[in-house]
C-alpha positions in Angstrom: 112.0 99.0 109.5 110.1 99.8 106.3 112.6 100.7 103.8 112.1 102.2 100.1 115.2 101.5 98.4 115.9 103.5 95.0 118.3 102.2 92.2 121.0 104.1 90.6 121.1 105.3 87.1 122.2 101.7 86.1 118.5 100.7 86.8 117.1 97.9 88.7 119.9 95.5 88.6 120.7 92.3 90.5 122.9 94.2 93.0 119.9 96.4 94.2 117.9 93.3 94.7 120.8 91.7 96.5 121.1 94.7 98.9 117.3 94.4 99.5 117.6 90.8 100.4 120.4 91.7 102.7 118.1 94.2 104.4 115.3 91.7 104.5 117.6 89.2 106.0 118.2 91.6 108.9 114.6 91.8 109.5 113.4 94.8 107.5 110.6 95.1 105.0 112.0 96.5 101.6 110.5 97.8 98.5 112.7 98.4 95.4 110.6 100.5 92.8 111.7 100.3 89.1 111.8 104.0 88.3 113.2 103.1 84.7 110.3 100.7 83.9 112.7 97.6 83.1 115.5 99.5 81.4 119.0 98.7 82.7 122.4 100.1 81.6 126.0 98.9 81.3 127.4 102.5 81.8 126.8 105.3 83.9 126.5 107.6 80.9 123.9 105.4 79.2 121.9 105.5 82.4 122.2 109.3 83.0 121.0 109.9 79.3 118.0 107.6 80.0 117.4 109.5 83.3 117.6 112.9 81.4 115.1 111.7 78.8 112.6 110.7 81.2 113.1 113.9 83.3 113.3 114.9 86.9 109.6 115.7 87.4 108.4 112.4 85.7 111.0 110.3 88.1 109.9 112.2 91.2 106.3 111.5 90.2 107.1 107.7 89.8 109.0 107.7 93.2 106.2 109.3 95.0 103.5 107.0 93.6 105.8 104.2 94.6 106.2 105.3 98.2 102.6 106.5 98.7 101.0 103.3 99.6 103.6 102.7 102.4 104.4 106.2 103.7 102.0 106.1 106.6 104.3 103.3 107.9 107.1 105.7 108.5 109.6 104.8 105.8 113.3 104.8 105.9 114.0 106.1 102.4 117.4 104.7 100.8 119.2 104.7 97.6 122.3 104.3 95.5 123.6 107.4 93.8 120.8 109.0 91.7 118.4 106.7 93.9 120.0 108.6 97.0 118.9 111.8 95.5 115.5 110.7 94.9 115.4 109.2 98.5 116.5 112.5 99.9 114.0 114.4 98.0 111.2 112.3 99.3 112.6 111.8 103.0 112.7 115.6 103.2 109.1 116.0 102.1 107.6 113.2 104.3 106.8 114.1 107.8 106.5 110.6 108.7 110.0 109.5 107.3 111.8 107.4 110.0 115.3 107.9 108.4 117.3 108.4 105.3 120.2 106.1 104.1 122.1 107.6 101.2 124.6 105.3 99.4 127.1 106.9 97.1 124.9 110.1 96.5 123.2 113.3 97.8 121.0 116.0 96.3 120.3 119.7 96.5 118.1 120.8 99.2 115.2 123.1 98.9 115.7 126.4 100.5 112.8 125.8 102.8 113.6 122.2 103.6 112.9 121.5 107.2 113.0 118.2 109.4 112.9 117.7 113.0 116.0 115.5 113.9 115.6 113.2 110.8 118.4 110.6 111.1 120.4 110.6 108.0 123.4 108.5 107.2 125.6 108.9 104.0 128.2 106.4 102.7 130.4 107.9 99.9 133.8 107.2 98.3 136.7 109.4 99.0 137.4 111.1 96.6 134.3 110.7 94.5 133.7 112.5 91.1 129.9 113.0 91.7 130.4 114.0 95.4 133.2 116.4 95.7 134.7 117.7 99.0 133.4 121.1 98.6 129.9 119.9 97.6 129.8 117.5 100.6 130.7 120.2 103.1 128.1 122.5 101.8 125.5 119.6 101.8 126.5 118.6 105.4 125.8 122.3 106.5 122.6 122.6 104.7 121.2 119.4 106.0 122.1 120.5 109.5 120.3 123.9 109.2 117.4 121.9 107.8 117.1 120.0 111.1 118.7 116.6 110.0 121.0 114.5 112.3 123.7 113.6 110.0 126.3 111.0 109.9 128.9 110.8 107.1 131.2 107.9 106.3 134.0 108.2 103.8 135.8 105.3 102.1 139.2 106.2 100.7 140.2 104.9 97.5 136.7 103.2 96.7 135.1 103.7 93.4 131.7 105.8 93.2 129.3 102.8 93.3 131.5 100.5 95.4 129.0 98.5 96.8 128.0 96.9 93.5 130.0 93.6 93.0 129.1 93.8 89.2 131.0 97.1 88.6 134.5 98.1 88.3 134.0 100.5 91.1 133.4 97.5 93.5 135.5 97.5 96.9 134.5 94.5 98.9 136.2 95.9 102.0 134.5 99.2 101.9 131.2 97.5 100.9 131.2 95.3 103.9 132.0 98.2 106.3 129.2 100.2 104.7 126.6 97.5 105.2 127.9 96.7 108.9 127.5 100.6 109.8 124.1 100.8 107.7 122.5 97.9 109.4 123.6 99.3 112.8 122.0 102.7 111.8 118.6 100.8 110.8 118.7 98.8 113.9 118.9 102.1 116.1 115.9 103.8 114.4 
């Protein structure tokens, strides 16, 4: 698979590159665009402030420009937290998208969002302060109405960005379970 992997509000840190290497090791081609142009952050609050300074429109423009040269190949869009929201937006707007892998995040859907059986897999902590139960229930129903084929995996007791070994949220067991299931999902596409 050809995978466009977007970073979280922490920026393009070593954990994102390590995830890309793990995917490459499984035979996938992976791109990791840097939407923050070299800026990385130590806290989610700093990263969110930077994201807000850049603005949603500019960040989406950067993401589209990063994906455009490869979209004819049929991309799987993937991302971590904020990057998952970006990946979701791009996948729902790309008729050639092959799949959507969401790690730790989702996004609003446009009222007219429509896909034809797009395979979607979400991995999220339970509970997650950014992805509440009510939000996830509504999101799941909206994705289904849009035509996506959605799988949701919850990880009780894990922190929000539990796949990142450099963060306090890290949960090694949940991370390994996530990667095992995610790699199976990608192999099936």
